[in-house]
Structure formats: C-alpha cells, structure tokens
C-alpha positions in Angstrom: 112.1 20.1 -21.3 113.3 22.7 -18.8 110.6 24.4 -16.7 110.3 28.2 -16.4 111.5 28.0 -12.8 114.6 26.0 -13.7 115.4 28.5 -16.5 115.0 31.5 -14.2 117.2 29.8 -11.6 119.9 29.1 -14.1 119.6 32.6 -15.5 120.0 34.1 -12.0 123.1 32.0 -11.4 124.6 33.1 -14.7 123.8 36.7 -13.9 125.5 36.4 -10.5 128.5 34.6 -12.1 128.9 37.3 -14.8 131.2 39.5 -12.7 133.5 36.8 -11.3 133.7 35.2 -14.8 134.7 38.6 -16.2 137.4 39.0 -13.6 138.7 35.5 -14.3 138.8 36.2 -18.1 140.4 39.6 -17.3 143.1 37.8 -15.3 143.8 35.3 -18.1 143.7 38.2 -20.6 146.3 40.2 -18.7 148.6 37.3 -18.1 148.7 36.0 -21.6 148.3 39.2 -23.8 151.3 40.2 -25.8 150.2 43.5 -27.3 152.2 45.3 -29.9 152.0 49.1 -30.5 149.8 48.6 -33.6 147.6 45.9 -32.0 147.1 48.2 -29.0 146.1 51.2 -31.1 143.7 49.2 -33.4 142.2 47.3 -30.5 141.8 50.4 -28.3 139.9 52.2 -31.2 137.5 49.3 -31.4 137.1 49.0 -27.7 136.6 52.8 -27.5 133.8 52.4 -30.0 132.2 49.9 -27.7 132.7 52.2 -24.7 131.0 55.0 -26.7 128.0 52.7 -27.4 127.8 52.0 -23.7 128.0 55.6 -22.7 125.3 56.6 -25.2 123.0 53.8 -24.0 123.6 54.6 -20.3 122.9 58.3 -21.0 119.4 57.4 -22.4 118.4 54.7 -19.9 116.2 55.5 -17.0 116.1 52.1 -15.3 112.8 50.9 -14.0 111.1 54.3 -14.8 110.2 54.0 -18.4 110.9 51.8 -21.4 113.8 53.3 -23.3 113.1 53.5 -27.0 115.5 56.3 -28.0 119.2 56.6 -28.8 120.9 53.3 -29.5 117.8 51.5 -28.3 116.3 52.4 -31.7 118.6 49.9 -33.3 119.1 47.2 -30.7 117.3 46.2 -27.5 120.6 45.6 -25.7 123.1 48.4 -26.6 124.9 48.1 -23.2 125.7 44.5 -23.9 126.5 45.2 -27.6 128.9 47.9 -26.3 130.5 45.4 -23.9 130.8 42.9 -26.8 132.6 45.4 -29.0 134.9 46.4 -26.2 135.7 42.8 -25.6 136.5 42.2 -29.3 138.7 45.3 -29.3 140.7 44.3 -26.2 141.1 40.8 -27.5 142.5 42.2 -30.8 144.7 44.6 -28.7 146.2 41.5 -26.9 147.6 40.2 -30.2 146.5 36.7 -29.1 143.7 35.4 -31.3 143.0 32.5 -29.0 141.8 35.0 -26.4 139.2 36.2 -28.9 138.3 32.5 -29.5 137.8 32.2 -25.7 135.9 35.5 -25.3 133.2 34.8 -28.0 131.7 31.7 -26.5 132.1 33.0 -23.0 130.2 36.1 -23.9 127.4 34.0 -25.5 127.2 31.6 -22.5 127.1 34.5 -20.0 124.9 37.1 -21.8 122.3 35.0 -23.7 120.5 33.9 -20.5 120.8 37.4 -19.0 119.3 38.9 -22.1 116.4 36.4 -22.1 115.7 37.0 -18.4 115.7 40.8 -18.9 113.5 40.4 -21.9 111.0 38.5 -19.8 111.1 41.1 -17.0 110.7 44.0 -19.5 107.8 42.2 -21.1 106.2 41.7 -17.7 106.7 45.3 -16.8 105.7 47.0 -20.1 103.4 44.5 -21.8 102.2 45.3 -25.3 104.6 48.3 -25.5 107.6 46.0 -25.1 106.0 43.4 -27.4 105.7 46.0 -30.2 109.2 47.1 -29.6 110.5 43.5 -29.8 108.8 43.1 -33.1 110.6 46.1 -34.6 114.0 46.2 -33.0 116.5 43.2 -32.9 117.7 41.8 -29.6 121.4 42.3 -30.2 122.9 43.0 -33.6 121.6 46.3 -34.8 119.8 47.0 -38.1 119.5 50.5 -39.3 116.1 49.9 -40.6 114.8 49.0 -37.2 114.5 52.6 -35.9 111.6 52.8 -33.5 112.2 56.1 -31.8 109.5 57.2 -29.4 109.6 58.3 -25.8 111.2 61.0 -23.9 114.6 59.4 -23.0 117.1 62.0 -24.3 120.8 61.6 -23.6 122.1 63.1 -20.4 125.6 62.9 -18.9 124.0 63.0 -15.5 122.2 59.8 -16.4 125.5 58.3 -17.4 126.8 58.9 -13.9 123.5 57.9 -12.3 123.8 54.5 -14.1 127.4 54.3 -12.8 128.8 54.0 -16.3 132.0 55.6 -15.1 133.0 52.1 -14.1 133.2 51.1 -17.8 135.3 54.2 -18.4 137.7 53.3 -15.5 137.9 49.7 -16.7 138.7 50.8 -20.3 141.4 53.2 -19.0 142.9 50.5 -16.7 143.0 47.9 -19.4 144.5 50.3 -21.9 147.1 51.3 -19.3 148.0 47.7 -18.5 148.3 46.8 -22.1 150.5 49.9 -22.7 152.8 48.8 -19.9 153.0 45.3 -21.4 153.9 46.8 -24.8 157.0 48.4 -23.3 157.9 45.9 -20.6 157.3 42.5 -22.1 160.0 40.0 -21.6 
C-alpha cells in the first residue's frame, strides 16, 4: 500500500508534468488534426462552453482567501477542471480525429485525478469542517443540479477573472481555433 508521502510526491510530479504533457498533446493534436468546417464549428461551440465554465469559475474564485461555494462551485468542486475537460472534448471533436479523443480522455484522467485529490486534501486541511460539509453535498467533478450549496460572498467579477490569469485560457482557445481554421483551408 502506498504511503501518504509517496502519494503526495507522485501527485506533485503529475502536477508539474501537467503543462508539458498538455503541450505534447497539443503538438500531436495540431499535427494530426484534420478539421472540416462542420467539425470545427461543432467542436468550437463545445470548447467555447468549456471556456465559459472556466471563466465563470475563475470569476468567483478568490484563491487562498476563502472557500468558494458560489457560481459553478455550487454544482461541482472542480469547475475549472470540468471546463478544461469540456474544452478538450470540443477540440478533439473539432479535429475530426476520434483517436485524439481516445488519447485525450485517459490522459486527462491520469493527469487530473491526482491533482484533484491533492487539492482536495489541501482544501480540507485549510478549511476543515466547512470543506468536509461541502464535499458531502457537492460532487468532485461531474455536476449534479441537485447539489446546490450556495453560501459565501464569492460573486462573479471580471477583475477576478484577470487576477486568476484566465485570459490564458481565452488566448489558448483563440489560438487553437485559429490553427484549426487554417488547417481547414490549407490541408493537403
């Protein structure tokens, strides 16, 4: 059985590998995608929905100041990661290469499951019973509408979106859409 120290070390390594793995997948994605106009539009709509979830979550989140229980945090404890997941599915569908989706899904689970567990531990350490109560009422990832647990003062703010540097997700979304659009018109 794995000790807590070994689990934390592995989780830290996965957390650090998250960005390089994302870039590697992004490179593979760009090289092998073969978007069509219809796949690009459909995928961009889905990816845009994921981006909207991320923006909403980032606009409510005051990192390390208070436990966020409002906005999308009423339905899922990890709306930023849920938004990334939806964006990833959207872009995989936009690529018109189903095998990219088959690669993305397990990669997402391998990368984000330990990160979510680590953050859950850290939040439980920081907020104690408040976080424990929240965990009992709100699912970790896939939202349920019946889970609403809205308390707290975290209202949405565009300033908070910028403070949380969520503009990076917007820029990434636009860059991927642009790259796929170029591939639509200039594929061999």
